[in-house]
MARBA-3410 file (N, C-alpha, C, O; in Angstrom, 1 decimal):
114
41.5,-30.3,31.6,40.9,-30.4,30.0,41.0,-29.2,29.0,40.8,-28.0,29.1 ~ 41.2,-30.0,27.9,41.8,-28.6,26.8,40.3,-27.7,26.6,39.3,-27.9,27.1 ~ 40.4,-27.2,26.1,39.6,-25.8,25.4,39.4,-26.5,24.3,40.2,-27.4,23.8 ~ 37.7,-25.8,23.7,38.0,-26.7,22.4,38.1,-25.6,21.5,37.9,-24.4,21.9 ~ 38.4,-25.9,20.4,39.0,-25.3,19.3,37.7,-24.9,18.1,37.0,-25.7,17.5
37.7,-23.5,17.8,36.9,-23.6,16.6,37.3,-23.2,15.4,38.4,-22.6,15.7 ~ 37.2,-23.2,14.3,38.3,-22.7,13.2,37.0,-22.8,12.0,36.0,-23.5,12.1 ~ 37.5,-22.0,10.7,36.6,-21.8,9.7,37.4,-22.0,8.5,38.6,-21.7,8.6 ~ 37.1,-22.4,7.7,37.8,-22.7,6.7,36.8,-21.1,5.5,35.6,-21.1,5.6 ~ 37.3,-20.4,4.9,37.2,-19.9,3.8,37.3,-20.0,2.2,38.4,-20.2,1.6
36.3,-19.8,1.8,36.8,-20.3,0.6,36.2,-18.8,-0.5,35.0,-18.6,-0.3 ~ 36.9,-18.0,-1.6,36.2,-17.1,-1.9,36.5,-16.9,-3.1,37.7,-16.7,-3.3 ~ 35.5,-16.9,-4.3,36.0,-16.8,-5.4,36.0,-15.2,-6.6,35.3,-14.3,-7.1 ~ 37.0,-15.4,-6.5,36.5,-13.7,-7.0,36.5,-13.9,-8.7,37.0,-14.9,-9.2 ~ 36.1,-12.9,-9.4,35.7,-12.4,-10.6,35.6,-11.1,-11.3,35.6,-10.2,-10.4
35.5,-10.5,-12.3,35.8,-9.2,-12.9,33.6,-9.1,-12.6,32.7,-9.9,-13.0 ~ 33.5,-7.9,-12.0,32.2,-7.3,-12.1,31.8,-6.6,-13.7,32.4,-5.8,-14.3 ~ 30.6,-7.6,-13.9,29.7,-7.4,-15.6,28.7,-6.6,-14.9,28.4,-6.6,-13.8 ~ 28.1,-5.5,-16.2,27.3,-5.1,-16.0,26.4,-5.2,-16.6,26.0,-4.1,-16.8 ~ 25.4,-6.1,-17.1,24.4,-5.9,-16.2,25.5,-6.9,-15.2,26.6,-6.8,-15.6
25.4,-7.5,-14.3,25.6,-9.2,-13.4,25.4,-9.9,-13.3,25.2,-10.7,-12.4 ~ 25.2,-9.9,-14.8,24.6,-11.8,-15.1,25.8,-11.9,-16.4,26.3,-11.1,-17.1 ~ 25.7,-14.0,-16.3,26.4,-13.8,-17.2,25.6,-14.1,-18.9,24.7,-13.4,-19.1 ~ 25.9,-15.1,-19.8,25.8,-15.1,-21.1,24.0,-15.3,-20.8,23.3,-14.7,-21.6 ~ 23.5,-15.8,-20.1,22.1,-16.8,-20.5,21.4,-15.9,-18.6,21.9,-15.9,-17.5
20.2,-15.3,-19.3,19.4,-15.4,-17.4,17.9,-16.3,-17.5,17.1,-16.1,-18.5 ~ 17.8,-17.1,-16.5,16.5,-18.1,-17.1,15.1,-17.5,-15.4,14.9,-18.0,-14.3 ~ 14.5,-16.4,-16.2,13.2,-16.0,-14.9,12.0,-17.1,-15.0,11.4,-17.4,-16.1 ~ 11.8,-17.7,-13.7,11.1,-18.3,-13.7,9.4,-17.3,-13.3,9.4,-16.2,-12.7 ~ 8.3,-17.9,-13.8,6.9,-17.1,-13.8,7.0,-16.1,-12.2,6.6,-15.0,-12.1
7.4,-16.8,-11.1,7.1,-15.9,-10.4,8.6,-15.5,-9.6,9.4,-15.7,-8.7 ~ 8.3,-14.8,-10.7,10.2,-14.4,-9.8,10.4,-12.9,-9.2,9.5,-12.3,-9.8 ~ 10.7,-12.4,-8.8,10.7,-11.4,-8.1,11.1,-10.3,-9.2,10.9,-9.1,-8.8 ~ 11.5,-10.3,-10.1,11.9,-9.6,-12.2,10.9,-10.2,-12.4,10.5,-11.3,-11.9 ~ 10.1,-9.2,-13.7,9.4,-9.8,-14.6,9.9,-10.4,-16.0,10.5,-11.4,-15.7
10.0,-10.3,-17.1,10.5,-10.5,-17.8,10.3,-9.1,-18.9,10.9,-8.8,-20.0 ~ 9.5,-8.4,-18.2,10.0,-6.2,-19.2,10.4,-6.1,-18.0,11.4,-6.7,-18.6 ~ 10.8,-5.9,-16.6,11.8,-5.3,-15.6,13.2,-6.2,-16.6,13.9,-5.5,-17.3 ~ 13.3,-7.0,-16.6,14.4,-8.1,-17.2,14.7,-7.3,-18.5,15.8,-7.5,-18.9 ~ 13.9,-6.6,-19.2,13.8,-5.6,-20.5,14.9,-4.5,-20.3,16.0,-4.3,-20.9
14.4,-4.0,-19.4,14.7,-2.4,-19.4,15.6,-2.7,-18.5,16.6,-2.2,-19.0 ~ 16.0,-3.2,-17.4,17.7,-3.4,-17.1,18.8,-3.5,-17.7,19.9,-3.1,-17.3 ~ 18.4,-4.5,-18.9,20.2,-4.8,-19.6,19.7,-3.8,-20.8,20.3,-4.0,-21.8 ~ 18.7,-2.7,-20.9,18.9,-2.1,-21.9,19.4,-1.4,-21.2,20.5,-1.1,-21.7 ~ 19.1,-0.8,-20.0,19.7,0.5,-19.6,21.5,0.3,-19.6,22.3,1.0,-20.1
21.8,-1.1,-18.7,23.4,-1.6,-18.8,24.0,-2.6,-20.4,25.2,-3.0,-20.4 ~ 23.3,-2.8,-21.3,24.4,-3.0,-21.9,23.0,-2.8,-23.3,21.9,-3.4,-23.1 ~ 23.1,-2.0,-24.4,22.1,-1.5,-25.3,22.4,-2.7,-26.2,23.5,-3.1,-26.5 ~ 21.2,-3.2,-26.6,21.7,-4.5,-27.8,22.4,-5.2,-27.9,22.9,-5.5,-29.0 ~ 22.8,-6.1,-26.2,23.5,-6.8,-26.4,23.0,-8.2,-25.9,23.6,-9.3,-26.0
21.5,-8.0,-25.3,20.9,-9.2,-25.0,19.4,-9.5,-26.0,19.2,-8.8,-26.9 ~ 18.5,-10.5,-25.7,17.4,-10.4,-26.1,16.4,-10.9,-25.5,16.5,-12.0,-26.1 ~ 15.8,-11.0,-25.1,14.2,-11.3,-23.8,13.2,-12.1,-25.2,12.6,-11.6,-26.2 ~ 13.4,-13.6,-24.6,12.6,-14.8,-25.2,11.6,-15.2,-24.2,11.8,-15.9,-23.2 ~ 10.2,-14.4,-24.7,9.4,-15.3,-23.5,9.0,-17.0,-23.5,10.0,-17.5,-23.9
8.7,-17.3,-23.5,8.6,-18.5,-22.8,7.1,-19.3,-23.1,6.3,-18.6,-22.6 ~ 6.1,-20.5,-23.8,5.7,-21.0,-22.6,5.6,-22.6,-22.5,5.4,-23.6,-23.0 ~ 6.3,-21.6,-20.7,6.7,-23.0,-20.2,6.4,-23.2,-18.8,6.4,-22.1,-18.3 ~ 6.1,-24.2,-18.0,5.1,-24.4,-16.9,6.0,-23.4,-15.8,5.4,-22.6,-15.1 ~ 7.7,-23.4,-15.6,8.3,-22.4,-14.7,8.8,-21.4,-15.0,9.1,-20.4,-14.3
9.0,-21.7,-16.3,10.4,-20.9,-17.0,9.0,-19.8,-17.3,7.8,-20.1,-17.4 ~ 9.6,-18.7,-17.3,8.4,-17.2,-18.2,9.4,-16.4,-19.4,9.0,-16.0,-20.5 ~ 10.7,-16.3,-18.9,11.7,-16.0,-20.0,13.1,-16.4,-19.8,13.7,-16.9,-18.8 ~ 13.4,-15.9,-21.0,15.4,-16.3,-21.1,15.8,-14.7,-21.9,15.2,-13.9,-22.6 ~ 17.0,-14.7,-21.5,17.7,-13.0,-21.2,19.2,-13.8,-22.4,20.4,-14.0,-22.1
18.6,-14.1,-23.2,20.1,-15.1,-24.0,21.5,-13.4,-24.6,21.2,-12.5,-25.3 ~ 22.3,-13.5,-24.3,23.3,-12.5,-24.9,23.1,-12.7,-26.5,22.9,-13.9,-27.0 ~ 23.1,-11.6,-27.4,22.8,-11.7,-28.7,23.9,-12.8,-29.6,23.7,-13.7,-30.4 ~ 25.6,-12.0,-28.9,26.9,-13.0,-29.7,26.6,-14.4,-29.7,27.0,-15.0,-30.7 ~ 25.6,-15.3,-28.7,25.4,-16.7,-28.5,24.8,-16.9,-30.1,25.3,-17.5,-31.0
23.6,-16.3,-30.1,22.4,-15.9,-31.3,23.2,-16.2,-32.0,23.0,-17.3,-32.3 ~ 24.1,-15.8,-32.5,25.0,-15.6,-33.7,25.7,-17.0,-34.4,25.8,-17.4,-35.5 ~ 26.1,-17.4,-33.1,26.9,-19.6,-33.3,25.7,-20.3,-33.0,25.5,-21.5,-33.1 ~ 24.7,-19.3,-32.4,23.8,-21.5,-32.4,22.2,-20.5,-32.5,21.8,-19.5,-31.8 ~ 21.6,-21.1,-33.5,19.9,-20.5,-33.2,19.0,-20.9,-31.6,18.9,-21.8,-30.7
18.5,-19.5,-32.0,17.1,-19.4,-31.1,16.7,-20.9,-30.9,16.7,-21.6,-29.9 ~ 16.3,-21.3,-32.2,15.1,-22.7,-31.9,15.6,-24.1,-31.6,15.0,-25.2,-31.3 ~ 17.3,-23.7,-31.7,18.1,-25.0,-30.8,18.7,-24.6,-29.3,18.9,-25.5,-28.4 ~ 18.7,-23.6,-29.3,19.4,-22.8,-28.0,17.8,-23.3,-26.7,17.7,-23.9,-25.6 ~ 16.9,-22.7,-27.6,16.1,-22.3,-26.4,15.4,-24.0,-25.4,15.5,-24.3,-24.2
15.0,-24.6,-26.4,14.6,-25.2,-26.7,15.7,-26.6,-25.3,15.1,-27.3,-24.5 ~ 16.6,-26.5,-25.4,18.2,-27.4,-24.9,18.2,-26.9,-23.7,18.4,-27.7,-22.7 ~ 18.2,-25.3,-23.5,18.0,-24.6,-22.3,16.8,-25.3,-21.5,16.9,-26.1,-20.7 ~ 15.8,-24.9,-21.9,14.7,-25.3,-20.9,14.9,-26.5,-20.7,14.9,-26.5,-19.4 ~ 15.0,-27.8,-21.1,15.4,-29.2,-20.8,16.1,-29.2,-19.5,15.6,-29.5,-18.5
17.5,-28.6,-19.8,18.8,-28.3,-19.0,18.1,-27.9,-17.7,18.2,-28.5,-16.6 ~ 17.4,-26.9,-18.1,17.4,-26.0,-17.0,15.6,-26.6,-15.8,15.4,-26.2,-14.6 ~ 15.0,-27.5,-16.6,13.6,-27.1,-15.5,13.8,-27.9,-14.6,13.1,-27.7,-13.6 ~ 15.3,-29.3,-14.2,14.9,-29.6,-13.2,15.4,-29.0,-11.9,15.0,-29.4,-10.9 ~ 16.4,-27.8,-11.9,16.3,-26.9,-11.3,16.1,-25.9,-10.7,16.2,-25.6,-9.5
15.5,-25.0,-11.9,14.4,-24.4,-11.1,12.8,-24.2,-10.5,11.9,-25.0,-10.3 ~ 13.0,-23.2,-10.3,11.9,-23.0,-9.4,11.1,-21.8,-10.0,11.8,-20.8,-10.4 ~ 9.6,-21.7,-9.9,9.2,-20.6,-10.3,8.9,-19.2,-9.5,8.2,-18.2,-9.8 ~ 9.7,-19.4,-8.6,10.6,-18.0,-8.5,11.7,-17.6,-8.1,11.8,-16.8,-7.2 ~ 12.7,-18.3,-9.0,14.2,-18.0,-9.0,14.4,-17.6,-10.5,13.7,-17.8,-11.5
15.5,-17.2,-10.3,16.3,-16.8,-11.6,17.7,-17.0,-11.6,18.7,-16.8,-10.8 ~ 17.7,-17.2,-12.4,19.6,-18.3,-13.0,20.0,-17.7,-13.8,19.4,-17.3,-14.8 ~ 21.7,-17.4,-13.3,22.0,-17.1,-14.3,23.2,-18.1,-14.7,24.0,-18.5,-13.9 ~ 23.2,-18.6,-16.8,24.0,-19.8,-16.5,25.1,-19.1,-17.6,24.8,-18.0,-18.1 ~ 26.5,-19.7,-17.8,27.7,-19.4,-18.4,27.8,-20.1,-19.4,27.6,-21.3,-19.1
28.0,-19.9,-20.6,27.6,-21.2,-21.8,28.2,-20.8,-22.4,28.2,-19.7,-22.9 ~ 29.5,-22.2,-22.8,31.3,-21.9,-24.0,30.2,-23.4,-24.8,29.7,-24.5,-24.6 ~ 30.5,-22.0,-25.9,30.7,-22.6,-27.6,31.9,-23.0,-27.7,32.8,-22.6,-27.0 ~ 32.1,-24.1,-28.7,33.4,-24.4,-28.9,33.3,-24.4,-30.5,32.3,-25.2,-30.7 ~ 33.6,-24.0,-31.5,32.8,-24.4,-32.8,34.8,-25.3,-33.3,36.0,-25.1,-33.1
33.4,-26.6,-34.2,35.1,-27.3,-34.9,34.5,-27.4,-36.6,33.4,-27.6,-37.1 ~ 35.9,-27.2,-37.2,35.0,-27.0,-38.2,36.6,-27.5,-38.4,37.6,-27.5,-37.7 ~ 36.0,-28.3,-40.6,36.9,-29.2,-41.2,36.6,-29.6,-41.8,35.4,-29.9,-41.9 ~ 37.5,-29.7,-42.6,37.6,-28.9,-44.6,38.3,-30.0,-45.1,39.3,-30.1,-44.4 ~ 38.3,-30.9,-46.1,38.9,-31.3,-47.4,39.4,-30.5,-48.2,38.6,-29.7,-48.7
40.9,-30.3,-48.6,41.6,-28.9,-49.6,42.3,-30.3,-50.8,42.9,-31.3,-50.5 ~ 41.6,-29.7,-52.4,42.5,-30.7,-52.5,43.9,-30.5,-52.7,43.9,-29.8,-51.7 ~ 45.2,-30.6,-53.0,46.6,-30.3,-52.7,46.9,-29.9,-54.4,46.8,-30.7,-55.2 ~ 47.2,-28.7,-54.6,47.8,-28.7,-55.8,49.3,-29.2,-56.5,49.5,-29.0,-57.7
END
């Protein structure tokens, strides 16, 4: 009789540590262990003037923390509803979700040839 074999497959993804330890956007549930004011203090202490905290009127989400550089590319009035719609399917009141947002801007112009 052969001895049973035990194996484990380990997958590790390494990335640069960021301060604060979040991506471009943080979505805070209404019953999350950290609230909007605590998040505001955290981002102001660790990355002054880089994030804005947007409190929202939503059934599950209390606030979004958004990197200001994103709001220079996409208006807050367009970005916030998009994020709420996409995340309400996966977030619960007690969670905090970090999100990375990649924006590609395409510009095309027609110019007169001399």
